[in-house]
N, C-alpha and C positions, 0 to 999 in steps of 0.2 A: 172224289176217288181218292185217301189216298192212294199211298207208290204201294204196292205190293209188297214189299218186307217191313213196312208195317204191320202188314196187316194178319204174319206169316208166324203159326209158331214151332217150336220142333217138340220134337216130345220122344223123350227116350226107353227107356223101358219097356216094345211095345216088346213082344211073347214073338220073336224066330222061328220060325224053321216048323211050329204045332201047325198050321192052315197054308191055306193059299196064300202066296200075298192078295191076288184082288180080294178076297174074297177079312181077313187080317183088315185093306184095305178101310171095303167097309166097314167091320164093327169102327173101326177110328172114327168115318164118317157118324155116324149112327151118332158114339160120344157124345163128340164135340160137338153137336146136333141139341145133343138132350137141354134144357132147361137148368133138369136138373142138375149141372153138370157147367154152368152161366152160359150152355154154347147157345149155336145161334148160327145164322146158313154157312157153309163153308160152300168154300171155291174150288179147293181144290186139296189134294192130298200125292203125299206126295212119298208113295210106301215098291218098293224097297224100295233105301237108300245105301252107298259105297259102305255107311257105315251101319253094322249087326242095332235091329234093334232099337232104331232110329227112327222117324217119318217128319215128313214136316205136314202142314195144313194150313190150309188159305181162307181165310176166313174170308167175305163179301164185305164186312165193317168190320173197321180199326175198333171201333166200340166190346165189341166180342173178343175182343181180345186183351179186351184189358176189364173184361168181367171173365175172360180162362184164365185172369193169370194171380185172377183173388184167389180162389179157390182152391181151399186149403191141400187139397187130396183128390188125386183124380184117382180112379180104383177101374180098371179097362174090366171089364164085366160084360160076358154072352152067353148063352145056352150055350155054343162053338165050345169054350174055352170052358178048362178041370179046371181052375179058381180065377178070381181075381187077381188083379195084376199093376199093382202098388204102377202109376206111370210120372216121372217126371218132366216137367210144361215149363220151356224156359218160352222167355225175348225170343225171333230168330234177332242175329248180327252180321252188315257183312263179312263180319272181321273173321268167324266163322267159318267161311265161304273160299271167302277172299290167301286164304291163311298156306289153303291144303295145297 
């Protein structure tokens, strides 16, 4: 089992304040589990975070992280959202959190 940080991605561009936090977390899980988004089994989602519009997703397999990062564009879409939202997906890095 790879270290947790290597199985985690950072998602920016999450539309904050539109829906309840737990509903938005569910939408993120659904998005990142879909094969069309190169997704896989989600172990945990952290939303909301200290930064508005940012979420952390930890996958069960590190391979999924690589696949998700390869996808050109992630568009968050759900019938509960008024439109599609482009997401910025990056690799989680300890330096990001330790510098806060």
